[in-house]
C-alpha positions as CSV (number, residue, x, y, z in Angstrom):
1,X,-0.1,0.4,0.3
2,X,1.1,3.3,-0.5
3,X,1.0,6.3,1.9
4,X,0.7,10.1,1.1
5,X,2.4,12.3,4.3
6,X,1.9,15.8,3.6
7,X,3.9,18.2,5.5
8,X,3.4,21.7,7.6
9,X,0.1,22.5,5.8
10,X,0.0,26.8,6.5
11,X,-2.7,29.0,6.3
12,X,-5.8,28.9,3.8
13,X,-2.8,28.8,0.6
14,X,-1.7,25.5,2.0
15,X,-5.2,24.3,2.8
16,X,-6.2,25.1,-0.6
17,X,-3.0,23.7,-2.0
18,X,-4.1,20.1,-0.2
19,X,-7.6,20.9,-1.6
20,X,-6.3,21.1,-4.9
21,X,-3.6,18.7,-5.3
22,X,-4.0,15.5,-2.7
23,X,-6.3,13.9,-5.5
24,X,-4.1,14.5,-8.3
25,X,-1.5,12.7,-6.3
26,X,-4.1,9.8,-5.3
27,X,-4.9,9.1,-8.8
28,X,-1.4,9.6,-10.3
29,X,0.5,7.3,-7.6
30,X,-2.4,5.0,-6.6
31,X,-2.2,6.5,-2.7
32,X,-4.4,4.3,-0.6
33,X,-4.2,6.4,2.9
34,X,-3.1,10.1,3.1
35,X,-2.1,11.8,6.6
36,X,-1.0,15.7,6.9
37,X,0.1,17.9,9.6
38,X,-2.1,20.7,10.5
39,X,-0.9,23.1,13.1
40,X,-0.3,25.9,10.9
41,X,-3.9,25.6,9.1
42,X,-5.7,28.7,10.7
43,X,-4.0,32.1,9.9
44,X,-0.6,30.3,10.0
45,X,-0.8,29.5,13.5
46,X,-3.3,27.0,15.2
47,X,-6.4,24.9,13.8
48,X,-10.0,25.5,14.4
49,X,-12.6,23.2,13.7
50,X,-13.8,24.7,10.7
51,X,-10.3,24.0,9.4
52,X,-9.9,20.8,10.5
53,X,-12.9,19.7,8.4
54,X,-11.5,21.6,5.5
55,X,-9.0,19.5,5.1
56,X,-10.7,16.4,6.6
57,X,-12.6,16.6,3.6
58,X,-9.6,15.6,1.8
59,X,-6.5,13.8,3.5
60,X,-7.5,10.3,6.1
61,X,-5.9,11.9,9.6
62,X,-4.2,15.0,10.7
63,X,-1.7,15.3,12.8
64,X,-0.8,18.6,14.7
65,X,2.1,19.7,17.3
66,X,2.6,22.4,19.9
67,X,0.7,25.1,17.7
68,X,-2.3,22.9,17.9
69,X,-4.2,24.6,21.7
70,X,-3.9,28.2,20.0
71,X,-7.9,28.8,19.4
72,X,-9.7,27.5,22.7
73,X,-12.4,26.0,20.3
74,X,-10.6,23.5,19.3
75,X,-10.4,21.7,22.5
76,X,-13.8,20.1,22.7
77,X,-13.9,19.6,18.9
78,X,-10.4,17.3,19.2
79,X,-12.4,15.1,22.4
80,X,-14.7,14.3,19.8
81,X,-12.7,13.4,16.6
82,X,-10.0,11.2,16.5
83,X,-8.7,12.3,12.9
84,X,-7.1,15.1,14.8
85,X,-4.4,14.2,17.2
86,X,-2.7,16.2,19.7
87,X,1.0,15.3,20.8
88,X,0.7,12.0,22.3
89,X,3.4,12.8,24.9
90,X,1.3,16.1,26.0
91,X,-0.5,15.3,29.8
92,X,-3.3,13.1,29.7
93,X,-5.4,15.4,31.0
94,X,-5.1,17.6,27.7
95,X,-8.5,16.7,25.1
96,X,-7.9,14.8,22.2
97,X,-6.2,11.6,21.0
98,X,-2.7,11.1,20.4
99,X,-3.0,7.9,18.2
100,X,-5.4,5.8,16.4
101,X,-5.6,2.9,14.2
102,X,-8.0,3.9,11.0
103,X,-9.8,1.1,9.0
104,X,-8.1,1.8,5.3
105,X,-8.8,0.8,2.1
106,X,-9.5,-2.8,1.7
107,X,-9.3,-3.7,5.4
108,X,-6.2,-2.8,5.7
109,X,-5.6,-1.1,8.7
110,X,-3.4,2.0,9.8
111,X,-1.8,3.7,13.1
112,X,-0.6,7.0,13.5
113,X,1.3,8.2,16.2
114,X,2.0,12.1,17.1
115,X,4.5,12.9,19.4
116,X,6.5,16.0,20.0
117,X,9.9,16.6,20.8
118,X,11.5,18.5,24.5
119,X,14.5,19.8,22.5
120,X,14.8,23.9,22.3
121,X,10.9,23.3,21.8
122,X,9.7,25.3,24.9
123,X,6.5,23.4,25.8
124,X,6.5,22.2,29.7
125,X,5.2,19.2,31.6
126,X,6.0,16.6,28.0
127,X,6.3,13.5,29.2
128,X,9.1,11.0,27.1
129,X,8.5,10.5,24.0
130,X,10.7,7.6,23.6
131,X,8.5,5.9,25.9
132,X,4.8,7.2,25.4
133,X,5.7,6.0,22.0
134,X,6.8,2.6,22.6
135,X,3.7,2.2,25.0
136,X,1.1,3.2,22.1
137,X,3.1,1.2,19.1
138,X,2.7,-1.9,21.4
139,X,-1.2,-1.7,21.5
140,X,-1.1,-0.6,18.0
141,X,0.3,-4.0,16.8
142,X,-2.5,-5.9,18.4
143,X,-4.4,-4.2,15.1
144,X,-2.0,-3.4,12.8
145,X,1.7,-3.8,12.1
146,X,1.3,-0.7,9.3
147,X,2.3,2.4,11.9
148,X,3.5,6.0,10.8
149,X,5.1,8.4,13.5
150,X,5.2,11.9,12.9
151,X,7.9,13.3,15.1
152,X,6.9,17.1,15.3
153,X,10.8,18.4,16.8
154,X,12.8,21.3,16.2
155,X,16.3,19.2,16.1
156,X,17.1,17.1,13.8
157,X,19.0,14.6,16.4
158,X,16.1,14.3,18.5
159,X,14.9,13.1,15.2
160,X,17.2,11.0,13.8
161,X,17.2,9.3,17.1
162,X,13.5,8.7,17.4
163,X,14.0,7.4,13.7
164,X,16.8,4.8,15.0
165,X,14.6,3.8,18.2
166,X,11.7,2.6,16.2
167,X,13.4,1.0,13.5
168,X,12.3,-2.2,12.3
169,X,8.8,-1.3,14.9
170,X,7.0,0.9,12.5
171,X,6.5,1.3,9.1
172,X,7.5,5.1,8.9
173,X,9.2,8.0,11.2
174,X,8.8,11.3,9.3
175,X,9.4,14.7,10.9
176,X,8.2,17.8,11.0
177,X,8.0,21.6,12.4
178,X,10.7,22.7,11.2
179,X,8.9,23.6,7.4
180,X,12.2,22.8,5.5
181,X,12.2,19.4,3.2
182,X,15.5,17.5,3.8
183,X,17.1,15.2,1.6
184,X,17.8,12.3,4.0
185,X,14.7,9.8,3.0
186,X,15.9,6.3,3.3
187,X,15.3,2.7,4.4
188,X,16.5,1.7,8.2
189,X,18.1,-1.6,8.1
190,X,15.2,-3.0,10.0
191,X,12.9,-1.7,7.0
192,X,11.8,1.4,8.7
193,X,11.0,4.4,6.5
194,X,12.8,7.4,7.8
195,X,12.8,11.3,6.3
196,X,14.0,13.9,8.8
197,X,11.4,16.4,8.0
198,X,8.7,16.8,5.6
199,X,8.9,20.3,4.6
200,X,6.2,23.0,4.3
201,X,2.5,22.9,2.4
202,X,2.4,26.6,2.0
203,X,3.7,29.8,0.2
204,X,7.5,29.4,-0.4
205,X,8.2,33.3,-0.9
206,X,8.1,33.9,2.6
207,X,10.0,33.1,5.6
208,X,8.7,29.1,6.7
209,X,5.2,30.3,5.3
210,X,5.4,33.8,6.5
211,X,5.8,37.7,5.1
212,X,9.7,38.5,4.8
213,X,9.2,41.8,5.6
214,X,8.2,41.5,9.0
215,X,10.6,39.0,10.3
216,X,13.7,40.4,8.6
217,X,12.5,43.6,10.4
218,X,12.2,41.6,13.9
219,X,15.7,40.2,13.1
220,X,17.3,43.6,12.7
221,X,15.5,45.7,15.4
222,X,14.5,42.6,18.1
223,X,10.9,44.2,18.0
224,X,7.8,42.3,18.5
225,X,6.0,42.3,15.0
226,X,3.0,40.6,13.5
227,X,3.7,37.4,11.4
228,X,1.5,37.3,9.0
229,X,0.8,34.1,6.2
230,X,2.3,35.3,2.8
231,X,1.1,34.1,-0.5
232,X,2.4,33.1,-4.0
233,X,4.9,30.1,-5.0
234,X,2.5,28.1,-3.3
235,X,4.2,24.7,-3.2
236,X,2.8,21.2,-1.3
237,X,5.2,19.2,0.2
238,X,5.8,15.6,1.7
239,X,6.5,12.3,1.1
240,X,5.0,8.6,-0.8
241,X,5.9,5.5,1.5
242,X,5.3,2.2,0.4
243,X,4.5,-0.6,2.6
244,X,3.8,-4.0,2.9
245,X,0.6,-4.2,4.4
246,X,1.4,-7.6,6.2
247,X,4.7,-6.9,7.7
248,X,4.4,-3.5,7.7
249,X,8.0,-3.1,6.5
250,X,8.5,0.2,4.0
251,X,9.1,-0.6,0.5
252,X,10.2,2.7,-0.8
253,X,10.3,6.2,0.1
254,X,9.8,9.2,-1.9
255,X,10.1,12.7,-1.5
256,X,7.2,15.0,-3.0
257,X,7.3,18.5,-4.2
258,X,4.4,20.2,-6.3
259,X,3.5,23.6,-6.9
260,X,-0.4,24.7,-7.0
261,X,-1.2,27.6,-9.4
262,X,0.5,29.1,-11.0
């Protein structure tokens, strides 16, 4: 089976790109299951129920990151919608689901786990993503061997070590958060597909999705500024992972970059 994983969707430009390009990619590559990281889909930071529903009309599952809580109304929605994941190593009292097993095509179940790194992320009270991930994966393996992990983290070392830690336990470990697609896709020795960062789905004439001028001014002056979502040169980035549905071993991983619009 083939799984399309879409990197950090930013604002309405990113959402529009997903809705337009994912159906084309599904038809072109024979995609069986789709995942997108959505933590920046509402105005460039955060998620609302409306924007989540907008993407869930096109993709099967949504992962997120530390910006998921920006809008208060997302809490009750996440408690009722397991297809939108929070990072699983947040405290148990936070609303929502950190993992989910989805009934995919042809009866093949796909497990998705969302984890948040602890290095340079500035988030308090996080549990250990390695131990939390291990526990969730052990539970998922009672239902399926096809498991994808979104490791949302700043430090490349933390993402890389998660790949090695879970090699042979899951089908893929892919990184999100930095919005810069890396060129290190590979199949690890025990059969897990790995990519340090999927990249960004949004406007590339920008600073990781935001208008250049305000960000530049902040760097030059140190003064606070408003960072609005940029426009133009919208690209969908991500990866396609081919997986043996019985063993869960990855057979191939291919980076994706698709331009949206003129």
